[in-house]
PyMOL Python script that loads the backbone (N, CA, C, O; Angstrom):
from pymol import cmd

cmd.read_pdbstr("""\
ATOM      1  N   VAL A   1     -11.744 -13.269   5.901  1.00  0.00           N
ATOM      2  CA  VAL A   1     -11.587 -12.013   4.780  1.00  0.00           C
ATOM      3  C   VAL A   1     -13.163 -11.030   5.507  1.00  0.00           C
ATOM      4  O   VAL A   1     -14.289 -11.298   5.925  1.00  0.00           O
ATOM      5  N   GLU A   2     -12.059  -9.503   5.230  1.00  0.00           N
ATOM      6  CA  GLU A   2     -12.900  -8.625   5.458  1.00  0.00           C
ATOM      7  C   GLU A   2     -12.578  -7.753   4.148  1.00  0.00           C
ATOM      8  O   GLU A   2     -11.665  -8.157   3.428  1.00  0.00           O
ATOM      9  N   ALA A   3     -13.201  -6.699   3.826  1.00  0.00           N
ATOM     10  CA  ALA A   3     -13.742  -6.241   2.410  1.00  0.00           C
ATOM     11  C   ALA A   3     -13.990  -4.679   3.153  1.00  0.00           C
ATOM     12  O   ALA A   3     -15.045  -4.547   3.773  1.00  0.00           O
ATOM     13  N   PHE A   4     -13.259  -3.780   3.109  1.00  0.00           N
ATOM     14  CA  PHE A   4     -13.879  -2.169   3.535  1.00  0.00           C
ATOM     15  C   PHE A   4     -13.590  -1.482   2.728  1.00  0.00           C
ATOM     16  O   PHE A   4     -12.512  -1.549   2.138  1.00  0.00           O
ATOM     17  N   LEU A   5     -14.668  -0.478   2.455  1.00  0.00           N
ATOM     18  CA  LEU A   5     -14.690   0.459   0.986  1.00  0.00           C
ATOM     19  C   LEU A   5     -14.637   1.650   1.617  1.00  0.00           C
ATOM     20  O   LEU A   5     -15.613   2.309   1.977  1.00  0.00           O
ATOM     21  N   GLY A   6     -13.456   1.938   1.757  1.00  0.00           N
ATOM     22  CA  GLY A   6     -13.326   3.823   2.427  1.00  0.00           C
ATOM     23  C   GLY A   6     -11.959   3.690   2.297  1.00  0.00           C
ATOM     24  O   GLY A   6     -11.256   2.858   1.724  1.00  0.00           O
ATOM     25  N   ASP A   7     -11.622   5.129   3.244  1.00  0.00           N
ATOM     26  CA  ASP A   7     -10.396   5.238   3.406  1.00  0.00           C
ATOM     27  C   ASP A   7      -9.826   4.534   4.734  1.00  0.00           C
ATOM     28  O   ASP A   7     -10.539   4.350   5.720  1.00  0.00           O
ATOM     29  N   ALA A   8      -8.428   4.145   4.665  1.00  0.00           N
ATOM     30  CA  ALA A   8      -7.573   3.527   5.519  1.00  0.00           C
ATOM     31  C   ALA A   8      -8.272   4.049   7.393  1.00  0.00           C
ATOM     32  O   ALA A   8      -8.127   3.292   8.353  1.00  0.00           O
ATOM     33  N   ASN A   9      -8.724   4.934   7.461  1.00  0.00           N
ATOM     34  CA  ASN A   9      -9.418   5.020   8.843  1.00  0.00           C
ATOM     35  C   ASN A   9     -10.573   4.366   9.006  1.00  0.00           C
ATOM     36  O   ASN A   9     -11.353   4.794   9.857  1.00  0.00           O
ATOM     37  N   LEU A  10     -10.894   3.281   8.282  1.00  0.00           N
ATOM     38  CA  LEU A  10     -12.033   2.487   8.625  1.00  0.00           C
ATOM     39  C   LEU A  10     -10.956   1.718   9.367  1.00  0.00           C
ATOM     40  O   LEU A  10     -11.624   1.407  10.353  1.00  0.00           O
ATOM     41  N   LEU A  11      -9.709   1.170   9.595  1.00  0.00           N
ATOM     42  CA  LEU A  11      -9.036  -0.145   9.447  1.00  0.00           C
ATOM     43  C   LEU A  11      -9.499   0.480  10.700  1.00  0.00           C
ATOM     44  O   LEU A  11     -10.648   0.070  10.865  1.00  0.00           O
ATOM     45  N   GLY A  12      -9.223   1.145  11.510  1.00  0.00           N
ATOM     46  CA  GLY A  12      -9.810   1.677  13.184  1.00  0.00           C
ATOM     47  C   GLY A  12      -8.117   1.104  13.790  1.00  0.00           C
ATOM     48  O   GLY A  12      -7.051   1.368  13.233  1.00  0.00           O
ATOM     49  N   GLU A  13      -8.270   0.411  14.856  1.00  0.00           N
ATOM     50  CA  GLU A  13      -7.180  -0.554  15.570  1.00  0.00           C
ATOM     51  C   GLU A  13      -7.099  -1.570  15.361  1.00  0.00           C
ATOM     52  O   GLU A  13      -6.639  -1.941  16.441  1.00  0.00           O
ATOM     53  N   SER A  14      -7.194  -2.614  14.666  1.00  0.00           N
ATOM     54  CA  SER A  14      -7.202  -3.714  14.710  1.00  0.00           C
ATOM     55  C   SER A  14      -6.228  -4.147  13.742  1.00  0.00           C
ATOM     56  O   SER A  14      -6.358  -3.222  12.940  1.00  0.00           O
ATOM     57  N   THR A  15      -5.008  -5.178  13.053  1.00  0.00           N
ATOM     58  CA  THR A  15      -4.055  -5.417  12.833  1.00  0.00           C
ATOM     59  C   THR A  15      -4.439  -6.393  11.963  1.00  0.00           C
ATOM     60  O   THR A  15      -5.482  -7.005  12.196  1.00  0.00           O
ATOM     61  N   PHE A  16      -3.333  -6.824  10.338  1.00  0.00           N
ATOM     62  CA  PHE A  16      -3.904  -7.308   9.492  1.00  0.00           C
ATOM     63  C   PHE A  16      -2.321  -7.828   9.164  1.00  0.00           C
ATOM     64  O   PHE A  16      -1.321  -7.120   9.286  1.00  0.00           O
ATOM     65  N   ASP A  17      -2.343  -9.157   8.745  1.00  0.00           N
ATOM     66  CA  ASP A  17      -1.293  -9.864   7.973  1.00  0.00           C
ATOM     67  C   ASP A  17      -1.555  -9.606   6.630  1.00  0.00           C
ATOM     68  O   ASP A  17      -0.397  -9.766   6.248  1.00  0.00           O
ATOM     69  N   ILE A  18      -2.200  -9.316   5.557  1.00  0.00           N
ATOM     70  CA  ILE A  18      -2.530  -8.769   4.493  1.00  0.00           C
ATOM     71  C   ILE A  18      -3.286  -7.711   4.175  1.00  0.00           C
ATOM     72  O   ILE A  18      -4.444  -7.687   4.590  1.00  0.00           O
ATOM     73  N   ILE A  19      -2.774  -6.627   3.373  1.00  0.00           N
ATOM     74  CA  ILE A  19      -3.719  -5.472   3.000  1.00  0.00           C
ATOM     75  C   ILE A  19      -3.912  -5.065   1.271  1.00  0.00           C
ATOM     76  O   ILE A  19      -3.161  -4.419   0.541  1.00  0.00           O
ATOM     77  N   PHE A  20      -4.661  -5.441   1.105  1.00  0.00           N
ATOM     78  CA  PHE A  20      -4.761  -4.699  -0.752  1.00  0.00           C
ATOM     79  C   PHE A  20      -5.461  -3.177  -0.386  1.00  0.00           C
ATOM     80  O   PHE A  20      -6.240  -2.896   0.525  1.00  0.00           O
ATOM     81  N   ALA A  21      -4.851  -2.268  -1.503  1.00  0.00           N
ATOM     82  CA  ALA A  21      -5.183  -0.829  -1.540  1.00  0.00           C
ATOM     83  C   ALA A  21      -5.133  -0.826  -2.894  1.00  0.00           C
ATOM     84  O   ALA A  21      -4.100  -1.012  -3.536  1.00  0.00           O
ATOM     85  N   ASN A  22      -6.626  -0.543  -3.537  1.00  0.00           N
ATOM     86  CA  ASN A  22      -6.309  -0.044  -5.327  1.00  0.00           C
ATOM     87  C   ASN A  22      -7.136   1.354  -5.436  1.00  0.00           C
ATOM     88  O   ASN A  22      -8.324   1.671  -5.367  1.00  0.00           O
ATOM     89  N   ILE A  23      -5.869   2.044  -5.649  1.00  0.00           N
ATOM     90  CA  ILE A  23      -6.369   3.256  -5.816  1.00  0.00           C
ATOM     91  C   ILE A  23      -5.803   4.301  -6.105  1.00  0.00           C
ATOM     92  O   ILE A  23      -4.669   3.895  -5.851  1.00  0.00           O
ATOM     93  N   HIS A  24      -5.645   5.336  -6.432  1.00  0.00           N
ATOM     94  CA  HIS A  24      -4.736   6.685  -6.972  1.00  0.00           C
ATOM     95  C   HIS A  24      -3.605   7.072  -5.732  1.00  0.00           C
ATOM     96  O   HIS A  24      -3.569   7.071  -4.502  1.00  0.00           O
ATOM     97  N   LYS A  25      -2.674   7.415  -6.935  1.00  0.00           N
ATOM     98  CA  LYS A  25      -1.391   8.108  -6.298  1.00  0.00           C
ATOM     99  C   LYS A  25      -1.077   8.463  -4.702  1.00  0.00           C
ATOM    100  O   LYS A  25      -0.389   8.200  -3.715  1.00  0.00           O
ATOM    101  N   ASN A  26      -2.438   9.497  -5.414  1.00  0.00           N
ATOM    102  CA  ASN A  26      -2.548  10.674  -3.707  1.00  0.00           C
ATOM    103  C   ASN A  26      -3.229  10.158  -2.363  1.00  0.00           C
ATOM    104  O   ASN A  26      -3.131  10.489  -1.182  1.00  0.00           O
ATOM    105  N   ILE A  27      -4.044   9.094  -3.139  1.00  0.00           N
ATOM    106  CA  ILE A  27      -4.860   8.434  -1.475  1.00  0.00           C
ATOM    107  C   ILE A  27      -3.732   7.609  -1.065  1.00  0.00           C
ATOM    108  O   ILE A  27      -3.393   7.514   0.114  1.00  0.00           O
ATOM    109  N   LEU A  28      -3.064   6.924  -2.162  1.00  0.00           N
ATOM    110  CA  LEU A  28      -3.058   5.899  -1.418  1.00  0.00           C
ATOM    111  C   LEU A  28      -1.290   6.305  -0.875  1.00  0.00           C
ATOM    112  O   LEU A  28      -0.835   5.285  -0.358  1.00  0.00           O
ATOM    113  N   LEU A  29      -0.243   7.452  -0.856  1.00  0.00           N
ATOM    114  CA  LEU A  29       0.001   8.137  -0.202  1.00  0.00           C
ATOM    115  C   LEU A  29      -0.405   9.017   1.176  1.00  0.00           C
ATOM    116  O   LEU A  29       0.417   9.415   2.002  1.00  0.00           O
ATOM    117  N   GLN A  30      -1.285   9.145   1.212  1.00  0.00           N
ATOM    118  CA  GLN A  30      -1.919   9.387   2.212  1.00  0.00           C
ATOM    119  C   GLN A  30      -2.606   8.721   3.167  1.00  0.00           C
ATOM    120  O   GLN A  30      -3.315   9.204   4.050  1.00  0.00           O
ATOM    121  N   ASP A  31      -2.381   7.682   2.963  1.00  0.00           N
ATOM    122  CA  ASP A  31      -3.314   6.655   3.634  1.00  0.00           C
ATOM    123  C   ASP A  31      -2.351   5.737   4.296  1.00  0.00           C
ATOM    124  O   ASP A  31      -2.845   5.053   5.192  1.00  0.00           O
ATOM    125  N   MET A  32      -0.688   5.517   3.980  1.00  0.00           N
ATOM    126  CA  MET A  32       0.340   4.719   3.834  1.00  0.00           C
ATOM    127  C   MET A  32       1.004   4.624   5.121  1.00  0.00           C
ATOM    128  O   MET A  32       1.734   3.741   5.572  1.00  0.00           O
ATOM    129  N   GLU A  33       0.626   5.644   5.584  1.00  0.00           N
ATOM    130  CA  GLU A  33       0.728   5.832   7.149  1.00  0.00           C
ATOM    131  C   GLU A  33       0.273   4.712   8.174  1.00  0.00           C
ATOM    132  O   GLU A  33       0.929   4.141   9.045  1.00  0.00           O
ATOM    133  N   ILE A  34      -1.026   4.579   7.807  1.00  0.00           N
ATOM    134  CA  ILE A  34      -1.919   4.270   8.454  1.00  0.00           C
ATOM    135  C   ILE A  34      -1.749   2.930   7.997  1.00  0.00           C
ATOM    136  O   ILE A  34      -2.211   2.098   8.778  1.00  0.00           O
ATOM    137  N   TYR A  35      -1.037   2.311   6.596  1.00  0.00           N
ATOM    138  CA  TYR A  35      -0.960   0.950   6.253  1.00  0.00           C
ATOM    139  C   TYR A  35       0.088   0.391   6.926  1.00  0.00           C
ATOM    140  O   TYR A  35      -0.002  -0.836   6.975  1.00  0.00           O
ATOM    141  N   ALA A  36       0.976   0.814   7.420  1.00  0.00           N
ATOM    142  CA  ALA A  36       2.143   0.618   7.681  1.00  0.00           C
ATOM    143  C   ALA A  36       2.012   0.366   9.605  1.00  0.00           C
ATOM    144  O   ALA A  36       2.523  -0.409  10.412  1.00  0.00           O
ATOM    145  N   PHE A  37       1.214   1.297   9.658  1.00  0.00           N
ATOM    146  CA  PHE A  37       1.114   0.716  11.260  1.00  0.00           C
ATOM    147  C   PHE A  37       0.146  -0.162  11.718  1.00  0.00           C
ATOM    148  O   PHE A  37       0.119  -0.514  12.897  1.00  0.00           O
ATOM    149  N   VAL A  38      -0.766  -0.602  10.773  1.00  0.00           N
ATOM    150  CA  VAL A  38      -1.714  -1.359  10.951  1.00  0.00           C
ATOM    151  C   VAL A  38      -1.307  -3.059  10.819  1.00  0.00           C
ATOM    152  O   VAL A  38      -1.607  -4.045  11.492  1.00  0.00           O
ATOM    153  N   LEU A  39      -0.387  -2.819   9.470  1.00  0.00           N
ATOM    154  CA  LEU A  39       0.134  -4.021   9.080  1.00  0.00           C
ATOM    155  C   LEU A  39       1.571  -4.575  10.191  1.00  0.00           C
ATOM    156  O   LEU A  39       2.642  -4.045  10.486  1.00  0.00           O
ATOM    157  N   ASN A  40       0.760  -6.181  10.650  1.00  0.00           N
ATOM    158  CA  ASN A  40       1.672  -6.686  11.590  1.00  0.00           C
ATOM    159  C   ASN A  40       2.862  -7.110  10.477  1.00  0.00           C
ATOM    160  O   ASN A  40       2.845  -7.337   9.268  1.00  0.00           O
ATOM    161  N   GLU A  41       4.070  -7.095  11.683  1.00  0.00           N
ATOM    162  CA  GLU A  41       5.372  -7.481  11.233  1.00  0.00           C
ATOM    163  C   GLU A  41       5.329  -8.670  10.819  1.00  0.00           C
ATOM    164  O   GLU A  41       4.933  -9.722  11.321  1.00  0.00           O
ATOM    165  N   GLY A  42       5.920  -8.308   9.546  1.00  0.00           N
ATOM    166  CA  GLY A  42       6.331 -10.057   8.617  1.00  0.00           C
ATOM    167  C   GLY A  42       4.729  -9.378   7.237  1.00  0.00           C
ATOM    168  O   GLY A  42       4.714  -9.620   6.030  1.00  0.00           O
ATOM    169  N   GLY A  43       3.877  -8.734   7.860  1.00  0.00           N
ATOM    170  CA  GLY A  43       2.533  -8.583   6.609  1.00  0.00           C
ATOM    171  C   GLY A  43       3.387  -8.023   5.643  1.00  0.00           C
ATOM    172  O   GLY A  43       4.513  -7.536   5.747  1.00  0.00           O
ATOM    173  N   LYS A  44       2.394  -8.237   4.371  1.00  0.00           N
ATOM    174  CA  LYS A  44       2.084  -7.879   3.112  1.00  0.00           C
ATOM    175  C   LYS A  44       1.782  -6.662   3.022  1.00  0.00           C
ATOM    176  O   LYS A  44       1.737  -6.130   4.131  1.00  0.00           O
ATOM    177  N   LEU A  45       1.469  -5.736   1.860  1.00  0.00           N
ATOM    178  CA  LEU A  45       0.895  -4.637   1.424  1.00  0.00           C
ATOM    179  C   LEU A  45       0.997  -4.677   0.510  1.00  0.00           C
ATOM    180  O   LEU A  45       2.147  -4.809   0.091  1.00  0.00           O
ATOM    181  N   PHE A  46      -0.118  -4.594  -0.459  1.00  0.00           N
ATOM    182  CA  PHE A  46      -0.268  -4.935  -2.040  1.00  0.00           C
ATOM    183  C   PHE A  46      -1.016  -3.309  -2.069  1.00  0.00           C
ATOM    184  O   PHE A  46      -1.885  -2.842  -1.333  1.00  0.00           O
ATOM    185  N   MET A  47      -0.544  -2.916  -2.820  1.00  0.00           N
ATOM    186  CA  MET A  47      -1.346  -1.037  -3.567  1.00  0.00           C
ATOM    187  C   MET A  47      -1.091  -1.253  -4.850  1.00  0.00           C
ATOM    188  O   MET A  47      -0.136  -1.958  -5.175  1.00  0.00           O
ATOM    189  N   SER A  48      -2.169  -0.493  -6.056  1.00  0.00           N
ATOM    190  CA  SER A  48      -2.167  -1.003  -7.728  1.00  0.00           C
ATOM    191  C   SER A  48      -3.064   0.621  -7.724  1.00  0.00           C
ATOM    192  O   SER A  48      -3.373   1.332  -6.768  1.00  0.00           O
ATOM    193  N   GLY A  49      -3.279   0.791  -9.096  1.00  0.00           N
ATOM    194  CA  GLY A  49      -4.394   1.664  -9.358  1.00  0.00           C
ATOM    195  C   GLY A  49      -3.842   2.931  -9.606  1.00  0.00           C
ATOM    196  O   GLY A  49      -4.470   3.980  -9.750  1.00  0.00           O
ATOM    197  N   PHE A  50      -2.209   2.712  -9.661  1.00  0.00           N
ATOM    198  CA  PHE A  50      -1.492   4.522 -10.213  1.00  0.00           C
ATOM    199  C   PHE A  50      -0.461   4.007 -11.350  1.00  0.00           C
ATOM    200  O   PHE A  50      -0.248   2.916 -11.878  1.00  0.00           O
ATOM    201  N   TYR A  51       0.086   5.330 -11.480  1.00  0.00           N
ATOM    202  CA  TYR A  51       1.410   5.483 -12.790  1.00  0.00           C
ATOM    203  C   TYR A  51       2.619   3.884 -12.718  1.00  0.00           C
ATOM    204  O   TYR A  51       2.883   2.917 -12.005  1.00  0.00           O
ATOM    205  N   THR A  52       3.035   4.599 -14.121  1.00  0.00           N
ATOM    206  CA  THR A  52       4.260   3.913 -13.901  1.00  0.00           C
ATOM    207  C   THR A  52       5.316   5.125 -13.573  1.00  0.00           C
ATOM    208  O   THR A  52       6.499   4.916 -13.307  1.00  0.00           O
ATOM    209  N   GLU A  53       4.753   6.334 -13.629  1.00  0.00           N
ATOM    210  CA  GLU A  53       5.816   8.094 -12.908  1.00  0.00           C
ATOM    211  C   GLU A  53       5.688   7.994 -11.801  1.00  0.00           C
ATOM    212  O   GLU A  53       6.521   8.657 -11.182  1.00  0.00           O
ATOM    213  N   ASP A  54       4.762   7.258 -10.983  1.00  0.00           N
ATOM    214  CA  ASP A  54       4.184   7.220  -9.709  1.00  0.00           C
ATOM    215  C   ASP A  54       5.117   6.170  -8.808  1.00  0.00           C
ATOM    216  O   ASP A  54       5.175   6.378  -7.597  1.00  0.00           O
ATOM    217  N   LEU A  55       5.689   5.289  -9.255  1.00  0.00           N
ATOM    218  CA  LEU A  55       6.229   4.241  -8.427  1.00  0.00           C
ATOM    219  C   LEU A  55       7.318   5.213  -7.765  1.00  0.00           C
ATOM    220  O   LEU A  55       7.669   5.091  -6.591  1.00  0.00           O
ATOM    221  N   GLU A  56       7.794   6.149  -8.596  1.00  0.00           N
ATOM    222  CA  GLU A  56       9.018   6.467  -7.245  1.00  0.00           C
ATOM    223  C   GLU A  56       9.116   6.980  -5.862  1.00  0.00           C
ATOM    224  O   GLU A  56       9.858   6.892  -4.883  1.00  0.00           O
ATOM    225  N   ASP A  57       7.319   7.924  -6.478  1.00  0.00           N
ATOM    226  CA  ASP A  57       6.835   8.495  -5.043  1.00  0.00           C
ATOM    227  C   ASP A  57       6.176   7.562  -4.191  1.00  0.00           C
ATOM    228  O   ASP A  57       6.206   7.653  -2.964  1.00  0.00           O
ATOM    229  N   ILE A  58       5.545   6.615  -4.859  1.00  0.00           N
ATOM    230  CA  ILE A  58       5.303   5.669  -3.279  1.00  0.00           C
ATOM    231  C   ILE A  58       6.256   4.434  -3.200  1.00  0.00           C
ATOM    232  O   ILE A  58       5.730   3.502  -2.592  1.00  0.00           O
ATOM    233  N   THR A  59       7.275   4.227  -3.566  1.00  0.00           N
ATOM    234  CA  THR A  59       8.335   3.837  -3.150  1.00  0.00           C
ATOM    235  C   THR A  59       9.203   4.114  -2.070  1.00  0.00           C
ATOM    236  O   THR A  59       9.490   3.447  -1.077  1.00  0.00           O
ATOM    237  N   SER A  60       9.652   5.499  -2.552  1.00  0.00           N
ATOM    238  CA  SER A  60       9.912   6.336  -1.263  1.00  0.00           C
ATOM    239  C   SER A  60       9.061   5.909  -0.341  1.00  0.00           C
ATOM    240  O   SER A  60       9.343   4.890   0.289  1.00  0.00           O
ATOM    241  N   CYS A  61       8.039   6.505  -0.130  1.00  0.00           N
ATOM    242  CA  CYS A  61       6.866   6.756   1.272  1.00  0.00           C
ATOM    243  C   CYS A  61       6.891   5.652   1.959  1.00  0.00           C
ATOM    244  O   CYS A  61       7.072   5.571   3.174  1.00  0.00           O
ATOM    245  N   ALA A  62       6.673   4.596   1.056  1.00  0.00           N
ATOM    246  CA  ALA A  62       7.369   2.845   1.453  1.00  0.00           C
ATOM    247  C   ALA A  62       8.571   3.133   2.490  1.00  0.00           C
ATOM    248  O   ALA A  62       8.523   3.037   3.716  1.00  0.00           O
ATOM    249  N   GLU A  63       9.564   3.478   1.752  1.00  0.00           N
ATOM    250  CA  GLU A  63      10.732   2.779   2.162  1.00  0.00           C
ATOM    251  C   GLU A  63      11.056   4.452   3.869  1.00  0.00           C
ATOM    252  O   GLU A  63      11.972   4.636   4.670  1.00  0.00           O
ATOM    253  N   ALA A  64       9.904   5.091   3.632  1.00  0.00           N
ATOM    254  CA  ALA A  64      10.222   6.029   4.572  1.00  0.00           C
ATOM    255  C   ALA A  64       9.716   5.345   6.277  1.00  0.00           C
ATOM    256  O   ALA A  64      10.243   5.449   7.384  1.00  0.00           O
ATOM    257  N   LEU A  65       8.485   4.658   5.797  1.00  0.00           N
ATOM    258  CA  LEU A  65       7.331   4.404   6.463  1.00  0.00           C
ATOM    259  C   LEU A  65       8.303   2.357   7.665  1.00  0.00           C
ATOM    260  O   LEU A  65       7.984   1.700   8.656  1.00  0.00           O
ATOM    261  N   LYS A  66       9.372   2.319   6.681  1.00  0.00           N
ATOM    262  CA  LYS A  66       9.889   1.090   7.117  1.00  0.00           C
ATOM    263  C   LYS A  66       9.365  -0.568   6.417  1.00  0.00           C
ATOM    264  O   LYS A  66       9.392  -1.746   6.774  1.00  0.00           O
ATOM    265  N   LEU A  67       8.892   0.266   5.189  1.00  0.00           N
ATOM    266  CA  LEU A  67       8.094  -1.435   4.322  1.00  0.00           C
ATOM    267  C   LEU A  67       9.401  -1.028   3.135  1.00  0.00           C
ATOM    268  O   LEU A  67       9.997  -0.051   2.682  1.00  0.00           O
ATOM    269  N   SER A  68       9.329  -2.893   2.995  1.00  0.00           N
ATOM    270  CA  SER A  68      10.352  -2.989   1.938  1.00  0.00           C
ATOM    271  C   SER A  68       9.238  -3.256   0.542  1.00  0.00           C
ATOM    272  O   SER A  68       8.049  -3.555   0.427  1.00  0.00           O
ATOM    273  N   VAL A  69      10.473  -2.933  -0.471  1.00  0.00           N
ATOM    274  CA  VAL A  69       9.974  -3.180  -1.815  1.00  0.00           C
ATOM    275  C   VAL A  69      10.064  -5.255  -2.253  1.00  0.00           C
ATOM    276  O   VAL A  69      11.023  -6.011  -2.409  1.00  0.00           O
ATOM    277  N   VAL A  70       8.918  -5.417  -2.291  1.00  0.00           N
ATOM    278  CA  VAL A  70       8.834  -6.918  -2.533  1.00  0.00           C
ATOM    279  C   VAL A  70       9.367  -7.181  -4.050  1.00  0.00           C
ATOM    280  O   VAL A  70      10.417  -7.699  -4.429  1.00  0.00           O
ATOM    281  N   SER A  71       8.073  -6.540  -4.919  1.00  0.00           N
ATOM    282  CA  SER A  71       8.138  -6.135  -5.931  1.00  0.00           C
ATOM    283  C   SER A  71       7.019  -5.374  -6.434  1.00  0.00           C
ATOM    284  O   SER A  71       6.219  -4.816  -5.683  1.00  0.00           O
ATOM    285  N   HIS A  72       6.910  -5.324  -8.458  1.00  0.00           N
ATOM    286  CA  HIS A  72       5.950  -4.558  -8.633  1.00  0.00           C
ATOM    287  C   HIS A  72       6.063  -5.228  -9.796  1.00  0.00           C
ATOM    288  O   HIS A  72       7.053  -5.935  -9.985  1.00  0.00           O
ATOM    289  N   LYS A  73       4.927  -5.089 -10.884  1.00  0.00           N
ATOM    290  CA  LYS A  73       4.262  -5.639 -11.910  1.00  0.00           C
ATOM    291  C   LYS A  73       3.956  -4.394 -12.803  1.00  0.00           C
ATOM    292  O   LYS A  73       3.713  -3.504 -11.988  1.00  0.00           O
ATOM    293  N   VAL A  74       3.825  -3.792 -14.270  1.00  0.00           N
ATOM    294  CA  VAL A  74       3.530  -2.871 -15.376  1.00  0.00           C
ATOM    295  C   VAL A  74       2.719  -3.551 -15.995  1.00  0.00           C
ATOM    296  O   VAL A  74       3.004  -4.648 -16.476  1.00  0.00           O
ATOM    297  N   SER A  75       1.834  -3.122 -16.058  1.00  0.00           N
ATOM    298  CA  SER A  75       0.687  -3.476 -17.500  1.00  0.00           C
ATOM    299  C   SER A  75      -0.497  -2.449 -18.548  1.00  0.00           C
ATOM    300  O   SER A  75      -1.723  -2.387 -18.461  1.00  0.00           O
ATOM    301  N   ASN A  76       0.298  -1.845 -19.358  1.00  0.00           N
ATOM    302  CA  ASN A  76      -0.153  -0.571 -19.598  1.00  0.00           C
ATOM    303  C   ASN A  76      -0.082   0.714 -18.882  1.00  0.00           C
ATOM    304  O   ASN A  76      -0.859   1.668 -18.846  1.00  0.00           O
ATOM    305  N   ASN A  77       0.856   0.528 -18.419  1.00  0.00           N
ATOM    306  CA  ASN A  77       1.139   2.071 -17.453  1.00  0.00           C
ATOM    307  C   ASN A  77       1.216   1.954 -16.236  1.00  0.00           C
ATOM    308  O   ASN A  77       2.151   2.427 -15.590  1.00  0.00           O
ATOM    309  N   TRP A  78       0.044   1.170 -15.621  1.00  0.00           N
ATOM    310  CA  TRP A  78      -0.482   0.765 -14.420  1.00  0.00           C
ATOM    311  C   TRP A  78       0.623  -0.134 -13.542  1.00  0.00           C
ATOM    312  O   TRP A  78       1.560  -0.823 -13.945  1.00  0.00           O
ATOM    313  N   VAL A  79       0.264   0.075 -12.509  1.00  0.00           N
ATOM    314  CA  VAL A  79       1.554  -0.561 -11.838  1.00  0.00           C
ATOM    315  C   VAL A  79       0.950  -0.878 -10.499  1.00  0.00           C
ATOM    316  O   VAL A  79       0.246  -0.135  -9.815  1.00  0.00           O
ATOM    317  N   ALA A  80       1.330  -2.074 -10.245  1.00  0.00           N
ATOM    318  CA  ALA A  80       1.083  -3.247  -9.006  1.00  0.00           C
ATOM    319  C   ALA A  80       2.276  -3.192  -8.210  1.00  0.00           C
ATOM    320  O   ALA A  80       3.347  -3.544  -8.703  1.00  0.00           O
ATOM    321  N   ALA A  81       2.214  -2.873  -7.286  1.00  0.00           N
ATOM    322  CA  ALA A  81       3.403  -3.345  -5.963  1.00  0.00           C
ATOM    323  C   ALA A  81       2.843  -3.782  -4.885  1.00  0.00           C
ATOM    324  O   ALA A  81       1.768  -3.520  -4.346  1.00  0.00           O
ATOM    325  N   SER A  82       4.046  -4.765  -4.528  1.00  0.00           N
ATOM    326  CA  SER A  82       3.950  -5.283  -3.118  1.00  0.00           C
ATOM    327  C   SER A  82       5.029  -4.885  -2.250  1.00  0.00           C
ATOM    328  O   SER A  82       6.170  -4.714  -2.681  1.00  0.00           O
ATOM    329  N   PHE A  83       4.584  -4.674  -0.568  1.00  0.00           N
ATOM    330  CA  PHE A  83       6.224  -4.102  -0.037  1.00  0.00           C
ATOM    331  C   PHE A  83       5.469  -5.096   1.018  1.00  0.00           C
ATOM    332  O   PHE A  83       4.259  -5.294   0.912  1.00  0.00           O
ATOM    333  N   SER A  84       6.394  -5.817   2.224  1.00  0.00           N
ATOM    334  CA  SER A  84       6.710  -6.113   3.450  1.00  0.00           C
ATOM    335  C   SER A  84       6.794  -5.047   4.371  1.00  0.00           C
ATOM    336  O   SER A  84       7.098  -3.866   4.200  1.00  0.00           O
ATOM    337  N   LYS A  85       6.371  -5.867   5.683  1.00  0.00           N
ATOM    338  CA  LYS A  85       6.675  -5.285   6.724  1.00  0.00           C
ATOM    339  C   LYS A  85       8.062  -5.724   7.557  1.00  0.00           C
ATOM    340  O   LYS A  85       8.368  -5.142   8.598  1.00  0.00           O
TER     341      LYS A  85
END
""", "prot")
cmd.dss("prot")
cmd.show_as("cartoon", "prot")
cmd.util.cbc("prot")
cmd.orient("prot")
């Protein structure tokens, strides 16, 4: 397991089976193309740190990048969502 502190550019040319990203909506949207690119086929992307009202934007962006929505959970207006490639 490797943990990176910074934006998605730190992922470089490596590929991953699982990616966790916990930050606000704008950064998730900005970095999602990189996440989708480095995520292996069948890989999982878990994202959190955004509000319920942001879920539609996050989901639309993921689907545009050919990521499938797996599920999401809400607690006190905060969302955690999972996607697969």
